[in-house]
One Martini backbone bead per residue (centre of mass of N, CA, C, O) as a GRO file, in nm:
protein
   84
    1MET     BB    1  -2.740  -0.643  -0.026
    2GLN     BB    2  -2.584  -0.662  -0.297
    3HIS     BB    3  -2.380  -0.439  -0.237
    4ASP     BB    4  -2.244  -0.576   0.006
    5ALA     BB    5  -2.155  -0.834  -0.143
    6LEU     BB    6  -1.977  -0.688  -0.350
    7GLY     BB    7  -1.789  -0.545  -0.147
    8TYR     BB    8  -1.687  -0.800  -0.009
    9TRP     BB    9  -1.569  -0.936  -0.261
   10LYS     BB   10  -1.371  -0.708  -0.335
   11ALA     BB   11  -1.211  -0.709  -0.069
   12THR     BB   12  -1.122  -1.004  -0.086
   13LEU     BB   13  -0.978  -0.990  -0.363
   14ARG     BB   14  -0.776  -0.772  -0.287
   15LEU     BB   15  -0.634  -0.933  -0.066
   16LEU     BB   16  -0.556  -1.181  -0.240
   17THR     BB   17  -0.387  -1.026  -0.444
   18ILE     BB   18  -0.175  -0.916  -0.251
   19ILE     BB   19  -0.080  -1.191  -0.140
   20LEU     BB   20   0.001  -1.319  -0.416
   21VAL     BB   21   0.213  -1.109  -0.490
   22ILE     BB   22   0.395  -1.147  -0.248
   23TRP     BB   23   0.438  -1.449  -0.287
   24PHE     BB   24   0.572  -1.427  -0.565
   25LEU     BB   25   0.805  -1.229  -0.497
   26VAL     BB   26   0.935  -1.411  -0.281
   27SER     BB   27   0.958  -1.686  -0.420
   28PHE     BB   28   1.026  -1.618  -0.726
   29GLY     BB   29   1.174  -1.350  -0.717
   30ALA     BB   30   1.389  -1.383  -0.479
   31GLY     BB   31   1.470  -1.692  -0.551
   32ILE     BB   32   1.514  -1.633  -0.883
   33LEU     BB   33   1.502  -1.359  -1.043
   34PHE     BB   34   1.674  -1.182  -0.795
   35ALA     BB   35   1.921  -1.350  -0.689
   36ASP     BB   36   2.175  -1.214  -0.806
   37GLN     BB   37   2.129  -0.938  -0.669
   38LEU     BB   38   2.088  -1.050  -0.370
   39ASN     BB   39   2.376  -1.198  -0.344
   40ASN     BB   40   2.531  -0.922  -0.267
   41ILE     BB   41   2.380  -0.980  -0.006
   42LYS     BB   42   2.426  -1.034   0.339
   43LEU     BB   43   2.283  -1.297   0.567
   44GLY     BB   44   2.449  -1.456   0.798
   45GLY     BB   45   2.667  -1.527   0.550
   46TYR     BB   46   2.441  -1.525   0.333
   47PRO     BB   47   2.286  -1.504   0.058
   48LEU     BB   48   1.983  -1.356   0.007
   49GLY     BB   49   1.868  -1.538  -0.216
   50PHE     BB   50   1.912  -1.802  -0.061
   51TRP     BB   51   1.754  -1.728   0.193
   52PHE     BB   52   1.479  -1.692   0.055
   53ALA     BB   53   1.465  -1.979  -0.071
   54GLN     BB   54   1.494  -2.131   0.221
   55GLN     BB   55   1.362  -1.917   0.461
   56GLY     BB   56   1.221  -1.641   0.404
   57SER     BB   57   0.958  -1.746   0.275
   58ILE     BB   58   0.847  -1.884   0.526
   59TYR     BB   59   0.822  -1.632   0.702
   60VAL     BB   60   0.636  -1.478   0.511
   61PHE     BB   61   0.404  -1.687   0.506
   62ILE     BB   62   0.335  -1.670   0.805
   63VAL     BB   63   0.267  -1.371   0.805
   64LEU     BB   64   0.042  -1.393   0.589
   65ILE     BB   65  -0.153  -1.565   0.754
   66PHE     BB   66  -0.199  -1.360   0.988
   67TRP     BB   67  -0.278  -1.118   0.809
   68TYR     BB   68  -0.523  -1.248   0.677
   69ALA     BB   69  -0.685  -1.304   0.933
   70LYS     BB   70  -0.706  -1.010   1.022
   71LYS     BB   71  -0.828  -0.882   0.760
   72MET     BB   72  -1.079  -1.067   0.744
   73GLY     BB   73  -1.193  -0.972   1.014
   74ASP     BB   74  -1.225  -0.678   0.926
   75ILE     BB   75  -1.411  -0.731   0.685
   76ASP     BB   76  -1.635  -0.877   0.840
   77ARG     BB   77  -1.700  -0.634   1.025
   78GLU     BB   78  -1.759  -0.422   0.806
   79PHE     BB   79  -1.998  -0.633   0.676
   80ASP     BB   80  -2.143  -0.801   0.897
   81VAL     BB   81  -2.004  -1.134   0.901
   82HIS     BB   82  -1.942  -1.209   1.174
   83GLU     BB   83  -1.899  -1.455   1.465
   84ASP     BB   84  -1.942  -1.304   1.758
   0.00000   0.00000   0.00000
């Protein structure tokens, strides 16, 4: 039982780490750190860095919410802690 709990915790932390890295790269990275390089690319007439800072990050965050819910359901089923 302890081994399964440890595996479940590691899988959950791995997923959270991936999501937080993507979240950081999109919000802080694309919107601030890499904005100058991304502004050379236009999306809908607007510089890509500006688009990520204003709208793109919101779209990515919504996708991350749904992806997290799906992956956590998969992890729950894998370790047999789902609520079905």
